[in-house]
C-alpha positions in Angstrom: -15.0 -10.3 -34.2 -15.7 -6.7 -33.4 -13.3 -4.1 -34.8 -13.7 -2.0 -31.6 -15.2 -2.8 -28.2 -17.6 -0.3 -26.6 -16.0 0.4 -23.2 -18.1 2.3 -20.6 -16.5 5.5 -19.2 -17.4 4.5 -15.7 -18.1 1.3 -13.8 -19.1 0.3 -10.3 -17.5 -2.0 -7.8 -19.1 -3.2 -4.5 -17.7 -2.1 -1.2 -16.2 -5.5 -0.5 -14.0 -5.3 -3.6 -13.1 -1.7 -2.8 -12.0 -2.7 0.7 -9.9 -5.6 -0.7 -8.2 -3.2 -3.2 -7.5 -0.8 -0.4 -6.1 -3.4 2.0 -4.0 -4.9 -0.7 -2.5 -1.6 -1.6 -1.9 -0.7 2.1 -0.2 -4.1 2.7 2.1 -3.5 -0.3 3.1 -0.1 1.0 3.7 -1.5 4.4 6.0 -4.2 2.9 7.9 -1.5 1.0 8.3 0.5 4.2 9.5 -2.4 6.2 12.0 -3.3 3.4 13.3 0.2 3.4 13.7 0.1 7.2 15.5 -3.2 7.0 17.8 -1.9 4.3 18.7 1.1 6.5 19.3 -1.0 9.7 21.0 -4.0 8.1 22.9 -2.5 5.1 23.2 1.2 6.0 21.3 2.1 2.8 19.2 5.3 2.9 19.1 8.6 4.8 18.4 8.9 8.5 15.5 11.3 7.8 13.9 8.7 5.6 14.3 6.2 8.4 12.5 8.4 10.9 9.7 9.1 8.3 9.4 5.4 7.5 9.0 4.5 11.2 6.1 6.9 11.4 4.6 5.7 8.2 4.9 2.0 9.4 3.0 2.9 12.5 0.3 4.8 10.6 -0.1 1.9 8.2 -0.5 -0.5 11.1 -3.3 1.7 12.5 -5.2 1.8 9.2 -4.7 -1.9 8.5 -5.9 -2.7 12.0 -9.0 -0.6 11.3 -9.7 -2.8 8.2 -9.3 -5.8 10.4 -6.1 -7.1 8.8 
C-alpha cells in the first residue's frame, strides 16, 4: 500500500453534479429557514427581526429553487 496518495489540487465536476449540489444546499437552507419560522410562531423562540428576515429569505429561496426546477 502506498505511504501517501497523490491528490490533485483541482478537479472537475460536470454541470449536472454542480446543479445537484447547489439545489441540495438550497433545499437544506430552505428547511433551516422554515424550521426557524416555525420555532418563532409555535414556540416564541427567536427575535422578531429574524422572523422578518427569514420570511424574505424563504421567499428568495423559493424563487431560486423554482429557477432550478425543484
